[in-house]
N, CA, C and O atoms as a MOPAC input file, in Angstrom:
PM7 MOZYME 1SCF
protein

 N    -96.99000 1   -50.53000 1   106.71500 1
 C    -96.48700 1   -49.37500 1   106.17500 1
 C    -95.17600 1   -49.09100 1   106.66200 1
 O    -94.85900 1   -49.32900 1   107.82700 1
 N    -94.23900 1   -48.49000 1   105.64600 1
 C    -93.02200 1   -48.24200 1   105.94500 1
 C    -92.71900 1   -46.81900 1   105.86300 1
 O    -93.13400 1   -46.11400 1   104.94400 1
 N    -92.03000 1   -46.41700 1   106.77800 1
 C    -91.64800 1   -44.83600 1   106.70700 1
 C    -90.20800 1   -44.64800 1   106.34000 1
 O    -89.35000 1   -45.21700 1   107.01300 1
 N    -89.88700 1   -43.91000 1   105.34900 1
 C    -88.66600 1   -43.66400 1   104.79000 1
 C    -88.19200 1   -42.27100 1   104.47900 1
 O    -89.10200 1   -41.48500 1   104.21600 1
 N    -87.05600 1   -41.82600 1   104.45300 1
 C    -86.55700 1   -40.59000 1   104.26000 1
 C    -86.45600 1   -40.53400 1   102.63900 1
 O    -86.32100 1   -41.52600 1   101.92400 1
 N    -86.54100 1   -39.27700 1   102.22300 1
 C    -86.48200 1   -38.91300 1   100.85700 1
 C    -85.05700 1   -39.55500 1   100.26200 1
 O    -84.98000 1   -40.17900 1    99.20400 1
 N    -84.05900 1   -39.29900 1   101.07500 1
 C    -82.61700 1   -39.78300 1   100.29400 1
 C    -82.86600 1   -41.16000 1   100.31900 1
 O    -82.68500 1   -41.70900 1    99.23200 1
 N    -83.25800 1   -41.94000 1   101.32300 1
 C    -83.41300 1   -43.52900 1   101.14100 1
 C    -84.24500 1   -43.82700 1   100.01400 1
 O    -83.74900 1   -44.58900 1    99.18400 1
 N    -85.38000 1   -43.40300 1    99.80500 1
 C    -86.47600 1   -43.63100 1    98.67000 1
 C    -85.44400 1   -43.56200 1    97.31800 1
 O    -85.38500 1   -44.48600 1    96.50700 1
 N    -84.68500 1   -42.38700 1    97.21600 1
 C    -83.98000 1   -42.12700 1    95.97100 1
 C    -82.79100 1   -43.01100 1    95.87700 1
 O    -82.28500 1   -43.26500 1    94.78400 1
 N    -82.32500 1   -43.49200 1    97.00800 1
 C    -81.19600 1   -44.58900 1    96.81000 1
 C    -81.69700 1   -45.89800 1    96.53400 1
 O    -80.86100 1   -46.76100 1    96.26500 1
 N    -82.94800 1   -46.21700 1    96.55000 1
 C    -83.43900 1   -47.54400 1    96.37500 1
 C    -84.42200 1   -47.57000 1    95.23800 1
 O    -84.80400 1   -48.69000 1    94.90100 1
 N    -84.87000 1   -46.59500 1    94.62900 1
 C    -85.93800 1   -46.68400 1    93.83600 1
 C    -85.47000 1   -45.71500 1    92.33500 1
 O    -84.64100 1   -44.80600 1    92.39000 1
 N    -86.08500 1   -46.07500 1    91.23200 1
 C    -86.16700 1   -45.29400 1    90.27600 1
 C    -87.79500 1   -45.09300 1    89.93700 1
 O    -88.51800 1   -46.03600 1    89.61700 1
 N    -88.20500 1   -43.84600 1    90.04800 1
 C    -89.61900 1   -43.51100 1    89.95700 1
 C    -90.08800 1   -43.10400 1    88.42400 1
 O    -89.57600 1   -42.21800 1    87.74000 1
 N    -91.05000 1   -43.85900 1    88.09700 1
 C    -91.47200 1   -43.38500 1    86.75100 1
 C    -93.10200 1   -43.01600 1    86.87100 1
 O    -93.87000 1   -43.88100 1    87.29200 1
 N    -93.52800 1   -41.87500 1    86.53700 1
 C    -94.86000 1   -41.51700 1    86.47200 1
 C    -95.25700 1   -41.96700 1    85.15300 1
 O    -94.73100 1   -41.57800 1    84.11000 1
 N    -96.45900 1   -43.02600 1    85.26200 1
 C    -97.11700 1   -43.48400 1    84.00800 1
 C    -97.76600 1   -42.39800 1    83.05400 1
 O    -97.76500 1   -41.22000 1    83.41100 1
 N    -98.21200 1   -42.70600 1    82.08300 1
 C    -99.12500 1   -41.76800 1    81.10400 1
 C   -100.33100 1   -41.50500 1    81.59100 1
 O   -100.87900 1   -40.44900 1    81.27700 1
 N   -100.96400 1   -42.43800 1    82.45900 1
 C   -102.34700 1   -42.25700 1    82.87400 1
 C   -102.47400 1   -41.22000 1    83.90000 1
 O   -103.54200 1   -40.62600 1    84.04900 1
 N   -101.29900 1   -40.93600 1    84.71300 1
 C   -101.29100 1   -39.82000 1    85.60300 1
 C   -101.34300 1   -38.48600 1    84.95400 1
 O   -100.90600 1   -38.39800 1    83.80600 1
 N   -101.78900 1   -37.51200 1    85.50300 1
 C   -101.73900 1   -36.19200 1    85.07900 1
 C   -100.56000 1   -35.77300 1    85.15100 1
 O    -99.88500 1   -36.42800 1    85.94600 1
 N    -99.85500 1   -34.67800 1    84.48500 1
 C    -98.90100 1   -34.04100 1    84.80700 1
 C    -98.57000 1   -33.38200 1    85.93200 1
 O    -99.22900 1   -33.70400 1    86.92000 1
 N    -97.72100 1   -32.53000 1    86.08600 1
 C    -97.56100 1   -31.78400 1    87.28300 1
 C    -98.56200 1   -30.82200 1    87.29900 1
 O    -98.81400 1   -30.13100 1    86.31200 1
 N    -99.23700 1   -30.72200 1    88.51800 1
 C   -100.44100 1   -29.63900 1    88.47600 1
 C   -100.23400 1   -28.82800 1    89.65400 1
 O   -101.09900 1   -27.96200 1    89.77900 1
 N    -99.35200 1   -28.84600 1    90.55300 1
 C    -99.44900 1   -28.08900 1    91.69800 1
 C    -99.41000 1   -26.56900 1    91.45700 1
 O    -98.64900 1   -26.15400 1    90.58300 1
 N   -100.19100 1   -25.67700 1    92.17900 1
 C   -100.04000 1   -24.28800 1    91.86200 1
 C    -99.56300 1   -23.68500 1    93.23700 1
 O    -99.37600 1   -24.37000 1    94.24300 1
 N    -99.41400 1   -22.51800 1    93.17100 1
 C    -98.67900 1   -21.67400 1    94.18000 1
 C    -99.26800 1   -22.22200 1    95.60300 1
 O    -98.48200 1   -22.65200 1    96.44800 1
 N   -100.60900 1   -22.19500 1    95.82800 1
 C   -101.05000 1   -22.57300 1    97.07500 1
 C   -100.43400 1   -23.91200 1    97.51400 1
 O    -99.93800 1   -23.93900 1    98.64000 1
 N   -100.40700 1   -24.95000 1    96.81100 1
 C    -99.92900 1   -26.08200 1    97.14800 1
 C    -98.39800 1   -26.23100 1    97.52300 1
 O    -97.90200 1   -26.97400 1    98.36900 1
 N    -97.77600 1   -25.32600 1    96.66900 1
 C    -96.35400 1   -25.32200 1    96.83300 1
 C    -95.98700 1   -24.45000 1    98.08200 1
 O    -94.89400 1   -24.61000 1    98.62500 1
 N    -96.96800 1   -23.44900 1    98.58200 1
 C    -96.78200 1   -22.66200 1    99.79400 1
 C    -96.93300 1   -23.62400 1   100.95100 1
 O    -96.12700 1   -23.65300 1   101.88100 1
 N    -98.03000 1   -24.44000 1   100.86000 1
 C    -98.21400 1   -25.40100 1   101.92900 1
 C    -97.19700 1   -26.26100 1   102.21700 1
 O    -96.81100 1   -26.44200 1   103.37200 1
 N    -96.62900 1   -26.92200 1   101.06300 1
 C    -95.48500 1   -27.78300 1   101.17000 1
 C    -94.23800 1   -27.14400 1   101.76600 1
 O    -93.66900 1   -27.78300 1   102.65000 1
 N    -93.73000 1   -25.94700 1   101.39100 1
 C    -92.89900 1   -24.98400 1   101.87200 1
 C    -93.12700 1   -24.83800 1   103.40200 1
 O    -92.23700 1   -25.11900 1   104.20400 1
 N    -94.38600 1   -24.37700 1   103.78700 1
 C    -94.74000 1   -24.07200 1   104.99900 1
 C    -94.55700 1   -25.20200 1   105.90500 1
 O    -94.16200 1   -24.96300 1   107.04700 1
 N    -94.83400 1   -26.61000 1   105.48100 1
 C    -94.70500 1   -27.84600 1   106.06500 1
 C    -93.06300 1   -28.03400 1   106.51700 1
 O    -92.66900 1   -28.39900 1   107.62400 1
 N    -92.34200 1   -27.72800 1   105.49900 1
 C    -90.86200 1   -27.76800 1   105.54500 1
 C    -90.18200 1   -26.79700 1   106.75400 1
 O    -89.35800 1   -27.15000 1   107.59800 1
 N    -90.66400 1   -25.73700 1   106.60800 1
 C    -90.29200 1   -24.57800 1   107.56900 1
 C    -90.68900 1   -25.11300 1   109.02600 1
 O    -89.97600 1   -24.74200 1   109.95900 1
 N    -91.72300 1   -25.91600 1   109.27800 1
 C    -92.21900 1   -26.12400 1   110.43800 1
 C    -91.45800 1   -27.36200 1   111.05300 1
 O    -91.70600 1   -27.71900 1   112.20500 1
 N    -90.69000 1   -27.90000 1   110.40300 1
 C    -90.05100 1   -29.16800 1   110.87800 1
 C    -89.10700 1   -28.99700 1   112.10400 1
 O    -88.32500 1   -28.06600 1   111.91300 1
 N    -88.95900 1   -29.56400 1   113.20600 1
 C    -88.45900 1   -29.41000 1   114.01400 1
 C    -86.76700 1   -30.03600 1   113.96900 1
 O    -86.63400 1   -31.21800 1   113.64900 1
 N    -85.84900 1   -29.42900 1   114.21000 1
 C    -84.55700 1   -29.99200 1   114.02600 1
 C    -84.40100 1   -31.50500 1   114.61600 1
 O    -84.77500 1   -31.82800 1   115.74300 1
 N    -83.82400 1   -32.32800 1   113.72800 1
 C    -83.55000 1   -33.78500 1   113.99800 1
 C    -84.92300 1   -34.39500 1   114.30300 1
 O    -84.91900 1   -35.26600 1   115.17200 1
 N    -86.02100 1   -34.10500 1   113.77200 1
 C    -87.39100 1   -34.68800 1   113.81300 1
 C    -87.72900 1   -35.25900 1   112.57600 1
 O    -87.17200 1   -34.94000 1   111.52500 1
 N    -88.64100 1   -36.11100 1   112.66800 1
 C    -89.16200 1   -36.71200 1   111.36600 1
 C    -90.20900 1   -35.91400 1   111.06100 1
 O    -90.68700 1   -35.23200 1   111.96700 1
 N    -90.78700 1   -35.84400 1   109.67900 1
 C    -91.76700 1   -35.41500 1   109.12600 1
 C    -92.52500 1   -36.01000 1   108.19500 1
 O    -92.04700 1   -36.21400 1   107.07900 1
 N    -93.75000 1   -36.36300 1   108.48600 1
 C    -94.64200 1   -37.17300 1   107.46500 1
 C    -94.99600 1   -36.26500 1   106.48400 1
 O    -95.56700 1   -35.19600 1   106.70500 1
 N    -94.55400 1   -36.81600 1   105.06400 1
 C    -94.81000 1   -35.74700 1   104.07300 1
 C    -95.95600 1   -36.28400 1   103.02900 1
 O    -96.33000 1   -35.69800 1   102.01300 1
 N    -96.41300 1   -37.52900 1   103.52500 1
 C    -97.71200 1   -38.15000 1   102.70300 1
 C    -97.29300 1   -39.47400 1   102.38400 1
 O    -96.16900 1   -39.86900 1   102.69100 1
 N    -98.07400 1   -40.14200 1   101.82200 1
 C    -98.23900 1   -41.62100 1   101.34800 1
 C    -97.67700 1   -41.68000 1    99.81600 1
 O    -97.98500 1   -40.84400 1    98.96700 1
 N    -97.01700 1   -42.52300 1    99.64000 1
 C    -96.54800 1   -42.95700 1    98.14700 1
 C    -97.32700 1   -44.33900 1    97.88700 1
 O    -97.34200 1   -45.17300 1    98.79300 1
 N    -97.86200 1   -44.55200 1    96.88200 1
 C    -98.26400 1   -45.82600 1    96.28300 1
 C    -97.40600 1   -46.01900 1    95.13900 1
 O    -97.33800 1   -45.24600 1    94.18400 1
 N    -96.67900 1   -47.21400 1    95.30100 1
 C    -95.81400 1   -47.55800 1    94.12800 1
 C    -96.31500 1   -48.95000 1    93.55800 1
 O    -96.90500 1   -49.82600 1    94.18900 1
 N    -95.97100 1   -48.95600 1    92.30200 1
 C    -96.11900 1   -50.36800 1    91.63400 1
 C    -94.84400 1   -50.99300 1    91.30700 1
 O    -94.15300 1   -50.32600 1    90.53700 1
 N    -94.41900 1   -51.96000 1    91.64600 1
 C    -93.08800 1   -52.64600 1    91.69900 1
 C    -92.97400 1   -52.94800 1    89.86600 1
 O    -93.89700 1   -53.54500 1    89.31000 1
 N    -91.99800 1   -52.55800 1    89.23100 1
 C    -91.80200 1   -52.85200 1    87.84300 1
 C    -90.52800 1   -53.72200 1    87.68800 1
 O    -90.12900 1   -53.99900 1    86.55700 1
 N    -89.91900 1   -54.13400 1    88.72700 1
 C    -88.56600 1   -54.98900 1    88.70500 1
 C    -87.31100 1   -54.18500 1    88.87000 1
 O    -87.29200 1   -52.96900 1    89.06100 1
 N    -86.30600 1   -54.93800 1    88.78300 1
 C    -84.86800 1   -54.47800 1    89.07300 1
 C    -84.51500 1   -53.60500 1    87.79200 1
 O    -84.98300 1   -53.89800 1    86.69200 1
 N    -83.73300 1   -52.60100 1    87.97000 1
 C    -83.35900 1   -51.76000 1    86.92200 1
 C    -81.72300 1   -52.15000 1    86.82900 1
 O    -81.16000 1   -52.79200 1    87.71600 1
 N    -81.05500 1   -51.66400 1    85.62300 1
 C    -79.67400 1   -52.05800 1    85.44800 1
 C    -78.73500 1   -51.46000 1    86.55700 1
 O    -77.61200 1   -51.88900 1    86.82000 1
 N    -79.28200 1   -50.54700 1    87.08300 1
 C    -78.43800 1   -49.79100 1    88.14600 1
 C    -78.44100 1   -50.33800 1    89.57900 1
 O    -77.77200 1   -49.92700 1    90.52700 1
 N    -79.35000 1   -51.37200 1    89.55000 1
 C    -79.46300 1   -52.12600 1    90.94900 1
 C    -80.56500 1   -51.63600 1    91.68600 1
 O    -80.94300 1   -52.37000 1    92.59900 1
 N    -81.16400 1   -50.58800 1    91.51400 1
 C    -82.18900 1   -50.05100 1    92.07000 1
 C    -83.58800 1   -50.80300 1    91.60600 1
 O    -83.61500 1   -51.51800 1    90.60400 1
 N    -84.54500 1   -50.60800 1    92.29200 1
 C    -85.76100 1   -51.07000 1    91.86200 1
 C    -86.67300 1   -50.19700 1    91.09800 1
 O    -87.03700 1   -49.13200 1    91.59600 1
 N    -87.01300 1   -50.51000 1    90.09900 1
 C    -87.94400 1   -49.59200 1    89.19700 1
 C    -89.28000 1   -49.50700 1    89.45700 1
 O    -89.89100 1   -50.54400 1    89.19800 1
 N    -89.93500 1   -48.59700 1    89.88800 1
 C    -91.34100 1   -48.40400 1    90.33300 1
 C    -92.12800 1   -47.32800 1    89.67000 1
 O    -91.54100 1   -46.32800 1    89.25600 1
 N    -93.36800 1   -47.45800 1    89.54400 1
 C    -94.27900 1   -46.74200 1    88.82600 1
 C    -95.18400 1   -46.07600 1    89.96800 1
 O    -95.79500 1   -46.75400 1    90.79400 1
 N    -95.20700 1   -44.58100 1    89.92400 1
 C    -95.94000 1   -43.90800 1    90.83800 1
 C    -97.32900 1   -43.88600 1    90.77700 1
 O    -97.87800 1   -43.12600 1    89.97900 1
 N    -97.97900 1   -44.61600 1    91.51400 1
 C    -99.43600 1   -44.59100 1    91.48600 1
 C   -100.09000 1   -43.32500 1    92.06200 1
 O   -101.01000 1   -42.73800 1    91.49100 1
 N    -99.51200 1   -42.91700 1    93.31800 1
 C    -99.86800 1   -41.89900 1    94.24400 1
 C    -98.65900 1   -41.30500 1    94.88800 1
 O    -97.79000 1   -42.04800 1    95.34400 1
 N    -98.54400 1   -39.83500 1    94.95900 1
 C    -97.53400 1   -39.21900 1    95.46000 1
 C    -96.76300 1   -38.51600 1    94.53500 1
 O    -95.79300 1   -37.92000 1    95.00200 1
 N    -96.98900 1   -38.43200 1    93.16700 1
 C    -95.93600 1   -37.83600 1    92.15000 1
 C    -95.87600 1   -36.35200 1    92.37900 1
 O    -94.84600 1   -35.76900 1    92.04100 1
 N    -96.98200 1   -35.59800 1    92.97900 1
 C    -96.86800 1   -34.25200 1    92.86600 1
 C    -95.89700 1   -34.03000 1    94.03300 1
 O    -94.98600 1   -33.23400 1    93.80300 1
 N    -95.93400 1   -34.55200 1    95.14300 1
 C    -94.87700 1   -34.35100 1    96.23800 1
 C    -93.38800 1   -34.58100 1    95.80400 1
 O    -92.45300 1   -33.79700 1    95.97100 1
 N    -93.35300 1   -36.03300 1    95.10900 1
 C    -91.93900 1   -36.19000 1    94.64300 1
 C    -91.40400 1   -35.29200 1    93.68500 1
 O    -90.19400 1   -35.06500 1    93.67300 1
 N    -92.29400 1   -34.68000 1    92.76400 1
 C    -91.78800 1   -33.97800 1    91.68100 1
 C    -91.45600 1   -32.42600 1    92.38300 1
 O    -90.46000 1   -31.77500 1    92.06800 1
 N    -92.34600 1   -32.02500 1    93.25800 1
 C    -91.94900 1   -30.74100 1    94.21700 1
 C    -90.61200 1   -30.93200 1    94.90100 1
 O    -89.79500 1   -30.01700 1    94.80500 1
 N    -90.31800 1   -31.96800 1    95.54700 1
 C    -89.05100 1   -32.24600 1    96.17300 1
 C    -87.82700 1   -32.15400 1    95.09800 1
 O    -86.77300 1   -31.54700 1    95.28900 1
 N    -88.11700 1   -32.74200 1    94.15600 1
 C    -86.89400 1   -32.66200 1    93.18700 1
 C    -86.64100 1   -31.34500 1    92.59700 1
 O    -85.50200 1   -30.99100 1    92.29000 1
 N    -87.73100 1   -30.57400 1    92.42600 1
 C    -87.85000 1   -29.30100 1    91.91900 1
 C    -87.01200 1   -28.48200 1    93.02500 1
 O    -86.08500 1   -27.75100 1    92.67700 1
 N    -87.34100 1   -28.62000 1    94.23100 1
 C    -86.89300 1   -27.71800 1    95.36400 1
 C    -85.38600 1   -28.17800 1    95.37600 1
 O    -84.53800 1   -27.28600 1    95.34800 1
 N    -85.02300 1   -29.35400 1    95.41200 1
 C    -83.53400 1   -29.82400 1    95.46100 1
 C    -82.74500 1   -29.26300 1    94.39600 1
 O    -81.56200 1   -29.02300 1    94.63800 1
 N    -83.29200 1   -28.97400 1    93.06500 1
 C    -82.57300 1   -28.40100 1    92.02400 1
 C    -82.38300 1   -27.03500 1    92.40300 1
 O    -81.23500 1   -26.60700 1    92.29200 1
 N    -83.30400 1   -26.23300 1    92.84300 1
 C    -83.36400 1   -24.97000 1    93.15300 1
 C    -82.19300 1   -24.67400 1    94.06900 1
 O    -81.35500 1   -23.81100 1    93.80600 1
 N    -82.17300 1   -25.51400 1    95.27600 1
 C    -81.36200 1   -25.18600 1    96.42800 1
 C    -79.96400 1   -25.55400 1    95.77100 1
 O    -79.00300 1   -24.87800 1    96.14000 1
 N    -79.77400 1   -26.46100 1    94.92300 1
 C    -78.31400 1   -26.56400 1    94.67100 1
 C    -77.96900 1   -25.50600 1    93.61500 1
 O    -76.83300 1   -25.03200 1    93.60700 1
 N    -78.78400 1   -25.15600 1    92.82400 1
 C    -78.29600 1   -23.84400 1    91.88300 1
 C    -77.97700 1   -22.69000 1    92.85800 1
 O    -76.94000 1   -22.02700 1    92.82500 1
 N    -78.89900 1   -22.54700 1    93.64700 1
 C    -78.68000 1   -21.28700 1    94.51800 1
 C    -77.31700 1   -21.31400 1    95.34400 1
 O    -76.51000 1   -20.38400 1    95.35000 1
 N    -77.18300 1   -22.43900 1    95.99600 1
 C    -75.75400 1   -22.75800 1    96.63400 1
 C    -74.48500 1   -22.41500 1    95.57700 1
 O    -73.47900 1   -21.77900 1    95.89000 1
 N    -74.74900 1   -22.94400 1    94.35200 1
 C    -73.84700 1   -22.54700 1    93.37300 1
 C    -73.57600 1   -21.19000 1    92.97000 1
 O    -72.47800 1   -20.63500 1    92.91400 1
 N    -74.68600 1   -20.73800 1    92.70500 1
 C    -74.77300 1   -19.11300 1    92.37100 1
 C    -74.16700 1   -18.26500 1    93.55800 1
 O    -73.59500 1   -17.19100 1    93.37000 1
 N    -74.30800 1   -18.72200 1    94.53300 1
 C    -73.71300 1   -17.69400 1    95.69800 1
 C    -72.35200 1   -18.18800 1    96.02900 1
 O    -71.83400 1   -17.67600 1    97.02200 1
 N    -71.60200 1   -19.18800 1    95.31000 1
 C    -70.36100 1   -19.51400 1    95.51900 1
 C    -69.90800 1   -20.13800 1    96.89200 1
 O    -68.75100 1   -20.23700 1    97.29900 1
 N    -71.00400 1   -20.51500 1    97.48400 1
 C    -70.87300 1   -21.10300 1    98.78900 1
 C    -70.20100 1   -22.61300 1    98.62500 1
 O    -70.33000 1   -23.40200 1    97.68900 1
 N    -69.45500 1   -22.74400 1    99.83200 1
 C    -69.18700 1   -24.23400 1    99.81500 1
 C    -70.00300 1   -25.22400 1    99.72100 1
 O    -70.95400 1   -25.20000 1   100.50200 1
 N    -69.91400 1   -26.21600 1    98.89900 1
 C    -70.93700 1   -27.31500 1    98.63000 1
 C    -70.80100 1   -28.30400 1    99.77300 1
 O    -69.93300 1   -29.17400 1    99.84200 1
 N    -71.78300 1   -28.06800 1   100.68300 1
 C    -71.83000 1   -28.86500 1   101.98200 1
 C    -72.11700 1   -30.37500 1   101.42500 1
 O    -72.65000 1   -30.59500 1   100.33800 1
 N    -71.69100 1   -31.35200 1   102.31500 1
 C    -71.69500 1   -32.59900 1   101.81600 1
 C    -73.13700 1   -33.19000 1   101.36600 1
 O    -73.30000 1   -33.93600 1   100.40100 1
 N    -74.16300 1   -32.72000 1   102.24400 1
 C    -75.46300 1   -33.00200 1   101.66400 1
 C    -75.80800 1   -32.79200 1   100.26100 1
 O    -76.38800 1   -33.66300 1    99.61300 1
 N    -75.43800 1   -31.56300 1    99.72800 1
 C    -75.88100 1   -31.12700 1    98.45800 1
 C    -74.69700 1   -31.53300 1    97.23400 1
 O    -74.83600 1   -31.15800 1    96.07000 1
 N    -73.58800 1   -32.31100 1    97.67700 1
 C    -72.63300 1   -32.65200 1    96.66100 1
 C    -73.28000 1   -33.38500 1    95.57600 1
 O    -73.11700 1   -33.07700 1    94.39500 1
 N    -74.00200 1   -34.34300 1    95.96400 1
 C    -74.48900 1   -35.31400 1    94.92000 1
 C    -75.84200 1   -35.19700 1    94.54400 1
 O    -76.45300 1   -36.14500 1    94.05100 1
 N    -76.36400 1   -34.05500 1    94.75300 1
 C    -77.96900 1   -33.73700 1    94.44800 1
 C    -78.16400 1   -34.17800 1    92.94400 1
 O    -79.07200 1   -34.95300 1    92.64300 1
 N    -77.31300 1   -33.68100 1    92.03500 1
 C    -77.58200 1   -33.95300 1    90.67800 1
 C    -77.82200 1   -35.50200 1    90.34000 1
 O    -78.77900 1   -35.92400 1    89.69100 1
 N    -76.72900 1   -36.32600 1    90.92200 1
 C    -76.72900 1   -37.62300 1    90.64100 1
 C    -77.74700 1   -38.48100 1    91.25500 1
 O    -78.18300 1   -39.44300 1    90.62400 1
 N    -78.19600 1   -38.18300 1    92.54300 1
 C    -79.06700 1   -38.67800 1    93.35300 1
 C    -80.55700 1   -38.29600 1    92.89200 1
 O    -81.41600 1   -39.17700 1    92.85600 1
 N    -80.82000 1   -37.10100 1    92.57500 1
 C    -82.28900 1   -36.52600 1    92.53900 1
 C    -82.61400 1   -36.31700 1    91.14200 1
 O    -83.72000 1   -36.59300 1    90.67700 1
 N    -81.48200 1   -35.74300 1    90.34600 1
 C    -81.87400 1   -35.34600 1    88.90400 1
 C    -81.59800 1   -36.37300 1    87.88500 1
 O    -82.46500 1   -37.18400 1    87.56200 1
 N    -80.46100 1   -36.36700 1    87.38600 1
 C    -80.00900 1   -37.44900 1    86.37000 1
 C    -78.61100 1   -37.75800 1    86.34600 1
 O    -77.79300 1   -36.91700 1    86.72000 1
 N    -78.23800 1   -38.97800 1    85.90600 1
 C    -76.95200 1   -39.19600 1    85.79300 1
 C    -76.80300 1   -39.91500 1    84.44100 1
 O    -77.76400 1   -40.40500 1    83.84800 1
 N    -75.43200 1   -39.94800 1    83.95400 1
 C    -75.33800 1   -40.53100 1    82.64000 1
 C    -74.57100 1   -42.17000 1    83.06300 1
 O    -73.54300 1   -42.24800 1    83.73600 1
 N    -75.16500 1   -43.13200 1    82.62300 1
 C    -74.72200 1   -44.59800 1    82.57600 1
 C    -74.53700 1   -45.20300 1    81.68400 1
 O    -75.54200 1   -45.73800 1    81.21500 1
 N    -73.44800 1   -45.41000 1    81.10100 1
 C    -72.96200 1   -45.95600 1    79.52000 1
 C    -73.71100 1   -45.34700 1    78.51000 1
 O    -74.41000 1   -45.96600 1    77.70700 1
 N    -73.54400 1   -43.93100 1    78.55400 1
 C    -74.15200 1   -43.26600 1    77.54600 1
 C    -75.55800 1   -42.99400 1    77.49200 1
 O    -76.08100 1   -42.34900 1    76.58300 1
 N    -76.18500 1   -43.50300 1    78.49700 1
 C    -77.79000 1   -43.29900 1    78.66600 1
 C    -78.02400 1   -42.50800 1    79.87600 1
 O    -77.42900 1   -42.67400 1    80.94100 1
 N    -79.05600 1   -41.51700 1    79.60800 1
 C    -79.57900 1   -40.66400 1    80.78000 1
 C    -80.32800 1   -41.59700 1    81.71100 1
 O    -81.15100 1   -42.34800 1    81.18700 1
 N    -80.14900 1   -41.64700 1    83.04700 1
 C    -81.05100 1   -42.37600 1    83.91500 1
 C    -81.47500 1   -41.28500 1    84.94100 1
 O    -80.69900 1   -40.63800 1    85.64500 1
 N    -82.74700 1   -41.19000 1    84.91300 1
 C    -83.62800 1   -40.35200 1    85.90400 1
 C    -84.07900 1   -40.87700 1    87.07400 1
 O    -84.86300 1   -41.81900 1    86.96100 1
 N    -83.75700 1   -40.47600 1    88.28800 1
 C    -84.33900 1   -41.17900 1    89.48500 1
 C    -85.71000 1   -40.94000 1    89.50500 1
 O    -86.42700 1   -41.77000 1    90.06600 1
 N    -86.25100 1   -39.85500 1    88.93900 1
 C    -87.74500 1   -39.54500 1    88.96500 1
 C    -87.91500 1   -39.11000 1    87.59200 1
 O    -87.19600 1   -38.20700 1    87.16500 1
 N    -88.91100 1   -39.73100 1    86.75500 1
 C    -89.08400 1   -39.45100 1    85.42700 1
 C    -90.70200 1   -39.34300 1    85.06800 1
 O    -91.52100 1   -39.83500 1    85.84500 1
 N    -91.05400 1   -38.77600 1    84.03900 1
 C    -92.25600 1   -39.06300 1    83.60900 1
 C    -92.26700 1   -40.06400 1    82.39800 1
 O    -91.17800 1   -40.35900 1    81.90600 1
 N    -93.32000 1   -40.56100 1    81.92300 1
 C    -93.38200 1   -41.72100 1    81.21100 1
 C    -92.38100 1   -41.50500 1    79.74300 1
 O    -92.23300 1   -40.39200 1    79.23800 1
 N    -91.85900 1   -42.53700 1    79.28100 1
 C    -90.90200 1   -42.35500 1    77.99000 1
 C    -91.72200 1   -41.79800 1    76.86100 1
 O    -92.78000 1   -42.31800 1    76.50700 1
 N    -91.12200 1   -40.55400 1    76.21600 1
 C    -91.79800 1   -40.14600 1    75.19900 1
 C    -92.79100 1   -39.13200 1    75.47700 1
 O    -93.19800 1   -38.49100 1    74.50800 1
 N    -93.29700 1   -38.84600 1    76.72200 1
 C    -94.19600 1   -37.90400 1    76.87100 1
 C    -93.60200 1   -36.52000 1    76.99400 1
 O    -92.47100 1   -36.31800 1    77.43800 1
 N    -94.39400 1   -35.61800 1    76.59400 1
 C    -94.05000 1   -34.12300 1    76.93800 1
 C    -93.52400 1   -33.85500 1    78.10900 1
 O    -92.51600 1   -33.17600 1    78.30200 1
 N    -94.36500 1   -34.51600 1    79.11900 1
 C    -93.94200 1   -33.99800 1    80.61600 1
 C    -92.69100 1   -34.51300 1    80.98700 1
 O    -92.08700 1   -33.97800 1    81.91600 1
 N    -92.12100 1   -35.66500 1    80.27600 1
 C    -90.61000 1   -36.11400 1    80.49200 1
 C    -89.68400 1   -35.29800 1    79.80400 1
 O    -88.65900 1   -34.90000 1    80.35600 1
 N    -89.99500 1   -35.00300 1    78.55100 1
 C    -89.09500 1   -33.81700 1    77.84900 1
 C    -88.92700 1   -32.40200 1    78.78400 1
 O    -87.85800 1   -31.86400 1    79.07300 1
 N    -90.00700 1   -32.05100 1    79.09100 1
 C    -90.09600 1   -30.80800 1    80.02100 1
 C    -89.32200 1   -30.95500 1    81.03400 1
 O    -88.32300 1   -30.24000 1    81.11100 1
 N    -89.59900 1   -31.88900 1    82.01500 1
 C    -89.07600 1   -32.14000 1    83.34200 1
 C    -87.50500 1   -32.44500 1    83.13400 1
 O    -86.66300 1   -31.89800 1    83.84700 1
 N    -87.22000 1   -33.20300 1    82.28300 1
 C    -85.65800 1   -33.41100 1    81.87200 1
 C    -84.90800 1   -32.21600 1    81.59000 1
 O    -83.82500 1   -31.95900 1    82.11600 1
 N    -85.52200 1   -31.46300 1    80.72400 1
 C    -84.67200 1   -30.21300 1    80.26400 1
 C    -84.92500 1   -29.19000 1    81.21900 1
 O    -83.93800 1   -28.58100 1    81.63300 1
 N    -86.08600 1   -28.86700 1    81.66800 1
 C    -86.26500 1   -27.56400 1    82.76500 1
 C    -85.70200 1   -27.91100 1    84.06100 1
 O    -84.86400 1   -27.16000 1    84.55800 1
 N    -86.09400 1   -29.03100 1    84.69600 1
 C    -86.03800 1   -29.45700 1    86.01400 1
 C    -84.54300 1   -30.15200 1    86.30500 1
 O    -83.77900 1   -29.81200 1    87.20900 1
 N    -84.32400 1   -31.15000 1    85.37200 1
 C    -83.03600 1   -31.85600 1    85.44000 1
 C    -81.91700 1   -31.28900 1    84.66300 1
 O    -80.79300 1   -31.58800 1    85.06700 1
 N    -81.99900 1   -30.60100 1    83.72400 1
 C    -81.00600 1   -29.78500 1    83.12000 1
 C    -80.36300 1   -30.51200 1    82.23400 1
 O    -79.21500 1   -30.23500 1    81.88500 1
 N    -81.11000 1   -31.63500 1    81.72300 1
 C    -80.55000 1   -32.80200 1    80.57800 1
 C    -81.27700 1   -32.36500 1    79.38300 1
 O    -82.41300 1   -31.89800 1    79.47100 1
 N    -80.59600 1   -32.51700 1    78.15200 1
 C    -81.38100 1   -32.22200 1    76.88300 1
 C    -81.59000 1   -33.69900 1    76.26200 1
 O    -80.68100 1   -34.52000 1    76.13600 1
 N    -82.84700 1   -33.88600 1    75.92100 1
 C    -83.05300 1   -35.23000 1    75.46600 1
 C    -83.13500 1   -35.09800 1    73.78000 1
 O    -83.31000 1   -36.10300 1    73.09100 1

């Protein structure tokens, strides 16, 4: 087993949730538990956020490894949603963009490479979940 921080995971992998997985299904209870866990992390401490089971799909054009999320997609999706909300709130408040938030969009949401949208975390190509997540969470229009 290998322990990695979220930033390292997103630096190495492009995550795709396959069609056979259910869409995002966390309700208020699960999100509250997730938020409570985050609030209880001690400064400079590691926090075990759960296990990811990934299927290797090979290298992507970006140089990252493309993987299919077999288990852990709810936690990954919630993390991306939270990071988008933090980025938007910091921007809305007109606060200085701290270095940690400067590249949230490109690292966790989406970037444009050679005219193509690349999603670090995405649902299966052509699925309604992908269209919703890309538009409502990542801020991209497909």
